[in-house]
C-alpha positions as CSV (number, residue, x, y, z in Angstrom):
1,M,64.4,122.8,135.5
2,V,65.3,126.2,137.1
3,R,65.0,124.6,140.5
4,S,67.4,121.7,139.6
5,R,70.0,124.2,138.2
6,A,69.7,126.2,141.4
7,M,70.1,123.1,143.5
8,R,73.2,122.0,141.5
9,F,74.7,125.5,141.9
10,V,74.1,125.4,145.7
11,L,75.6,121.9,145.9
12,S,78.7,122.9,143.9
13,V,79.3,126.0,146.0
14,A,79.0,123.9,149.2
15,L,81.4,121.3,147.7
16,V,84.0,124.0,146.9
17,A,83.5,125.5,150.4
18,A,84.0,122.2,152.1
19,T,87.1,121.5,150.0
20,H,88.6,124.7,151.2
21,G,87.5,124.3,154.8
22,L,84.9,127.0,154.5
23,A,81.7,125.0,155.0
24,A,78.8,126.7,156.8
25,G,78.6,125.7,160.4
26,A,82.2,124.8,160.7
27,D,84.1,125.8,163.9
28,H,86.0,128.3,161.8
29,P,84.4,131.1,159.7
30,G,84.9,131.2,156.0
31,L,87.2,133.8,154.6
32,R,86.7,135.9,151.6
33,I,90.0,136.8,150.0
34,T,90.5,139.3,147.2
35,T,93.8,140.1,145.6
36,L,95.1,143.2,143.8
37,R,96.3,141.3,140.7
38,P,94.2,138.7,138.8
39,D,97.2,136.3,138.5
40,D,97.6,136.0,142.3
41,K,96.4,132.7,143.5
42,V,95.2,132.0,147.0
43,Q,94.4,128.7,148.6
44,V,92.8,128.2,152.1
45,H,93.3,125.0,154.0
46,V,91.7,124.3,157.3
47,E,92.9,121.4,159.5
48,S,91.6,121.1,163.0
49,S,92.0,124.5,164.6
50,R,94.6,125.7,162.1
51,T,93.9,127.7,159.0
52,T,96.6,128.2,156.4
53,V,96.3,131.0,153.7
54,S,98.8,130.2,150.9
55,V,99.4,133.0,148.4
56,H,101.2,132.6,145.0
57,S,102.2,136.0,143.6
58,P,103.9,135.8,140.2
59,A,104.5,139.6,140.0
60,G,106.0,139.6,143.5
61,I,104.2,142.9,144.5
62,S,100.6,142.8,145.5
63,R,97.9,142.9,148.2
64,A,95.3,140.6,149.6
65,K,92.3,141.6,151.6
66,I,91.1,138.8,153.9
67,E,87.6,139.3,155.2
68,R,86.0,137.0,157.8
69,Q,82.6,135.7,156.8
70,G,81.6,134.5,160.2
71,P,81.3,136.0,163.7
72,R,85.0,135.5,164.6
73,W,88.4,134.7,163.1
74,P,89.9,131.2,163.2
75,C,92.1,130.6,166.3
76,H,95.3,130.1,164.4
77,I,96.1,131.5,161.0
78,T,99.3,130.8,159.2
79,L,100.3,132.9,156.1
80,R,102.4,131.4,153.4
81,L,103.8,133.7,150.8
82,H,105.3,132.0,147.8
83,L,107.9,134.6,146.9
84,K,111.6,134.7,146.0
85,G,112.2,137.4,148.7
86,L,110.4,139.5,151.2
87,E,111.8,143.0,151.2
88,K,108.5,144.4,152.6
89,L,105.5,143.0,154.3
90,K,102.7,145.1,155.8
91,I,99.7,143.7,157.6
92,T,96.9,146.1,158.6
93,S,94.2,145.2,161.1
94,G,92.1,148.2,162.0
95,P,94.3,151.0,163.3
96,T,97.3,148.6,163.8
97,T,100.0,148.1,161.2
98,L,102.6,145.4,161.5
99,Q,105.5,145.5,159.2
100,A,108.4,143.2,158.4
101,A,111.4,142.8,156.1
102,V,113.7,139.8,155.5
103,S,117.2,140.8,154.4
104,S,118.2,139.5,151.0
105,Q,121.9,139.6,152.1
106,N,122.9,136.2,153.5
107,D,124.8,136.3,156.7
108,P,127.3,133.4,156.6
109,N,127.4,133.4,160.4
110,S,123.7,133.0,160.9
111,E,121.5,130.0,160.7
112,A,118.6,132.0,159.3
113,P,118.0,135.2,157.3
114,R,117.9,138.5,159.2
115,V,114.3,139.4,159.9
116,R,113.1,142.9,161.1
117,L,109.6,143.4,162.6
118,W,108.0,146.6,163.8
119,K,104.6,148.1,164.5
120,D,102.8,151.2,163.5
121,G,105.6,152.7,161.4
122,R,108.1,152.6,164.3
123,E,110.9,150.9,162.4
124,D,113.4,152.1,165.0
125,E,111.6,150.1,167.7
126,P,111.9,146.5,166.5
127,L,109.6,143.9,168.2
128,D,111.0,141.0,170.1
129,S,109.6,137.5,170.8
130,E,108.0,138.8,174.0
131,H,105.8,141.4,172.2
132,P,102.2,140.4,171.6
133,Y,102.6,141.3,167.9
134,W,105.7,139.2,167.5
135,M,105.5,137.0,164.4
136,P,108.3,134.5,163.6
137,I,109.0,134.4,159.8
138,R,110.5,131.2,158.4
139,L,112.0,130.8,155.0
140,L,111.4,127.3,153.6
141,G,112.8,125.8,150.5
142,A,111.0,123.9,147.8
143,D,111.2,120.8,149.9
144,G,109.5,122.5,152.9
145,Q,112.7,122.5,154.9
146,P,114.2,125.6,156.5
147,T,116.7,127.4,154.3
148,K,118.6,130.7,154.4
149,S,119.1,131.0,150.7
150,I,117.5,134.0,149.1
151,P,116.2,134.2,146.5
152,A,114.0,131.3,147.5
153,E,113.5,129.5,144.2
154,Q,110.2,127.6,144.6
155,G,110.3,128.3,148.3
156,R,108.0,130.3,150.6
157,F,107.9,132.5,153.6
158,E,105.8,131.2,156.4
159,M,104.5,133.0,159.4
160,P,101.8,132.4,162.0
161,L,99.8,135.6,162.3
162,P,99.9,137.0,165.8
163,R,96.6,136.6,167.7
164,A,96.8,140.3,168.8
165,L,96.0,141.3,165.2
166,F,92.5,139.8,165.8
167,D,91.9,140.9,169.4
168,N,89.3,143.6,168.3
169,N,87.7,141.1,165.8
170,P,88.2,143.3,162.7
171,K,86.0,142.6,159.8
172,Q,89.1,142.4,157.5
173,I,92.8,142.5,157.5
174,T,95.0,143.7,154.5
175,I,98.3,142.2,153.6
176,D,100.7,144.0,151.2
177,W,104.0,142.5,150.0
178,I,107.0,143.2,147.9
179,D,109.4,140.4,147.0
180,F,112.3,142.7,146.0
181,Y,112.4,146.5,145.5
182,R,112.8,147.3,141.8
């Protein structure tokens, strides 16, 4: 009886892992994700060589620690933050800190919200698309289409994490976010 319960437990864990793309022996390692707040919800989806980490944060201010469970990180990781705004984003990978902010003031002459991105606390030295830590941030509406409307009701901020964050194969990265300063 104990053996059959143990077997059922192992099978149920394997099923959950496979559903989330975290099955042992997969080309991509599993990820252990812990959040600061108990009401934050995280989903991991793996398709081919792309891993998407989708975070729902009802409070709008929180943190997630993402720890690789295998020998290396997936090749492509996209972060989706389901927030109404993104006044502050901080991603820490070892000694490197990448920070970003998306202006909540809509510019009527622009096709997209104004995004600022900087590294290691040097806000006066913004990164450009040629920098290895460049990270395009897209604002998507509830329909998944690009929008510039903030607050993003039922929308999300989507960004492919720069490969440079994983060059030294850190055991974990930490992501902090604030939707709007209060």
